[in-house]
C-alpha positions in Angstrom: 0.0 0.0 0.0 1.4 3.4 -1.0 1.5 6.0 1.8 1.4 9.7 0.9 2.5 12.5 3.3 1.2 15.9 3.7 3.5 18.6 2.4 2.7 21.1 5.1 3.4 19.2 8.4 6.9 18.5 9.5 9.0 16.9 12.3 12.3 18.6 13.2 14.7 16.8 15.5 17.3 19.1 17.0 20.2 17.4 18.7 23.4 18.2 20.5 25.9 15.4 21.1 28.8 15.2 23.5 32.0 15.9 21.5 33.7 12.9 23.1 31.0 10.4 22.0 32.0 9.6 18.4 30.1 6.3 18.4 26.8 8.0 19.2 27.4 10.6 16.5 27.9 7.8 14.0 24.9 5.9 15.1 22.7 9.0 14.8 24.1 9.7 11.3 23.3 6.2 10.2 19.8 6.3 11.8 18.9 9.6 10.1 20.2 8.3 6.7 18.1 5.1 7.1 15.0 7.2 7.7 15.7 9.4 4.7 15.9 12.6 6.8 16.9 15.9 5.2 19.6 17.8 7.1 18.8 21.5 7.6 22.2 22.0 9.4 24.4 20.0 11.7 22.2 18.4 14.3 18.9 19.5 12.8 17.0 16.8 10.9 13.7 17.1 9.0 11.0 14.6 8.1 7.3 14.9 7.0 4.8 14.0 9.7 3.9 10.4 10.0 3.0 8.1 12.9 6.0 5.8 12.5 8.4 8.7 11.8 7.3 10.5 15.0 7.7 7.3 17.0 11.1 6.5 15.6 12.4 10.0 16.1 11.2 10.1 19.7 13.0 6.8 20.3 16.3 8.3 19.0 15.8 11.5 21.0 15.4 9.4 24.1 18.6 7.5 23.3 20.5 10.7 22.8 19.4 12.1 26.2 20.4 8.8 27.9 23.8 9.2 26.3 24.4 12.6 27.8 23.2 14.7 24.8 20.2 16.9 24.3 17.4 16.3 21.9 14.1 18.1 21.0 11.4 16.9 18.6 9.4 19.7 17.2 6.1 19.6 15.2 6.0 22.3 12.6 2.9 23.3 10.6 1.3 26.4 8.9 4.4 27.4 7.1 4.3 29.7 4.1 3.8 27.9 0.7 7.3 28.7 -0.4 8.8 27.3 2.8 6.8 24.1 2.4 8.0 23.8 -1.2 11.6 24.3 -0.1 11.3 21.6 2.5 9.6 19.2 0.1 12.4 19.7 -2.5 14.9 18.4 0.0 13.3 15.0 -0.4 13.6 14.8 -4.2 14.8 11.3 -5.0 15.0 11.9 -8.8 18.8 11.5 -8.9 18.7 8.3 -6.9 16.0 6.9 -9.2 18.1 7.9 -12.3 21.1 6.0 -10.9 19.0 2.9 -10.3 17.5 3.2 -13.8 21.1 3.2 -15.1 21.8 0.0 -13.3 18.6 -1.6 -14.7 19.6 -0.5 -18.2 23.1 -2.1 -17.7 21.4 -5.3 -16.6 19.1 -5.3 -19.7 22.0 -4.6 -22.1 23.9 -7.7 -20.7 20.8 -9.9 -20.1 22.0 -12.5 -22.6 25.2 -13.1 -20.6 23.6 -14.0 -17.3 23.1 -17.6 -16.2 19.7 -18.2 -14.6 20.9 -18.2 -11.0 23.1 -15.1 -11.4 20.4 -13.2 -13.3 17.8 -14.0 -10.6 20.3 -12.8 -7.9 20.9 -9.5 -9.8 17.2 -8.9 -10.3 16.6 -9.6 -6.6 19.2 -6.9 -5.7 17.7 -4.4 -8.1 14.2 -5.1 -6.7 15.4 -4.8 -3.1 17.2 -1.5 -3.9 14.1 -0.2 -5.6 11.8 -1.0 -2.7 14.3 0.5 -0.2 14.3 3.7 -2.3 10.5 3.8 -2.4 10.3 3.4 1.4 12.2 6.7 1.7 10.4 8.5 -1.2 7.9 10.6 0.9 6.7 12.6 -2.1 6.8 10.2 -5.1 6.7 11.5 -8.6 7.1 10.3 -12.2 10.6 8.9 -11.7 9.3 6.3 -9.3 6.8 5.0 -11.8 9.3 5.1 -14.7 11.8 3.1 -12.6 9.1 0.6 -11.6 8.1 0.1 -15.2 11.7 -0.3 -16.3 12.3 -2.9 -13.6 9.2 -4.9 -14.6 10.3 -4.9 -18.2 13.8 -6.1 -17.2 12.3 -9.0 -15.2 10.0 -9.9 -18.0 12.8 -9.9 -20.6 15.0 -12.1 -18.3 12.4 -14.7 -17.5 11.4 -14.9 -21.2 15.0 -15.8 -21.9 15.6 -18.4 -19.1 12.1 -19.9 -19.3 11.1 -19.7 -23.0 8.3 -22.2 -22.6 6.3 -20.1 -20.1 3.0 -18.5 -21.2 3.1 -14.8 -22.0 0.5 -12.1 -22.0 -1.3 -11.8 -25.3 -4.3 -9.9 -26.7 -7.3 -12.0 -27.7 -10.7 -13.4 -26.8 -11.5 -16.3 -24.5 -14.0 -18.9 -25.6 -16.6 -19.9 -23.0 -16.4 -23.5 -21.8 -18.6 -25.8 -19.7 -17.1 -26.4 -16.3 -18.7 -29.8 -16.1 -16.5 -31.0 -19.0 -13.4 -30.4 -16.8 -14.4 -32.2 -13.6 -12.7 -35.3 -12.4 -9.4 -34.5 -14.1 -5.8 -34.4 -13.0 -4.3 -31.0 -13.4 -0.5 -30.8 -13.9 2.0 -27.9 -14.0 5.7 -27.5 -14.0 8.1 -26.4 -11.3 8.5 -22.8 -10.1 5.3 -21.7 -8.3 4.6 -18.6 -10.3 1.6 -16.6 -9.1 -0.5 -17.4 -12.1 -0.1 -21.1 -11.4 -1.3 -20.8 -7.8 -4.1 -18.6 -9.0 -5.1 -21.1 -11.6 -5.3 -23.9 -8.9 -7.4 -21.6 -6.8 -9.8 -20.9 -9.7 -10.1 -24.6 -10.5 -11.0 -25.6 -6.9 -13.5 -22.8 -6.5 -15.2 -22.6 -9.8 -14.6 -25.8 -11.8 -14.0 -28.8 -9.6 -13.7 -28.7 -5.7 -12.4 -32.3 -5.8 -9.7 -31.6 -8.4 -6.3 -33.4 -8.1 -3.0 -31.6 -8.9 0.3 -32.9 -10.0 3.4 -30.7 -9.6 6.1 -31.9 -12.0 
């Protein structure tokens, strides 16, 4: 489920850390990066308002206080339109999407050189990195959808090469058939539990033959 954030409500974490505690400083830097925070200045971090964001920032603020530092979490709203726009621009992920699209394009250009296992592994990495980027994209735009479409195309091209016998999406009409003609049969499919195969088994059991038998080759 895609979550959208209001562009006029913000959380600001203001922290001051002991100069001697380098490990806490590094932990905070990593935590803010993982959350996708914008840095307004050293020790001042910005996020759009969200329940999980507020909870996480409060947790980090508590850890900082326990470590001898100071931390304040501020809710900010009712800013001028220009200020809201400036804040929102700090979360533009276009460049990161462009870099990922470049990696996807490299994969597609070399798709014929990948063995099945290596190609699946590379696609898994690309998909993981895309989902990680989406999780930090608080104000998604066209780049997200372009990257998603490009990744789906890369996946389709790869699997069409390594599993050439698999069914593909085609345009056409579907003839009506009598379900009674397909009862008492043994249904078989090949290995790799693709979603369409699982869905087909569900459809058969619910709408054609509740006593159907299945054979997984």
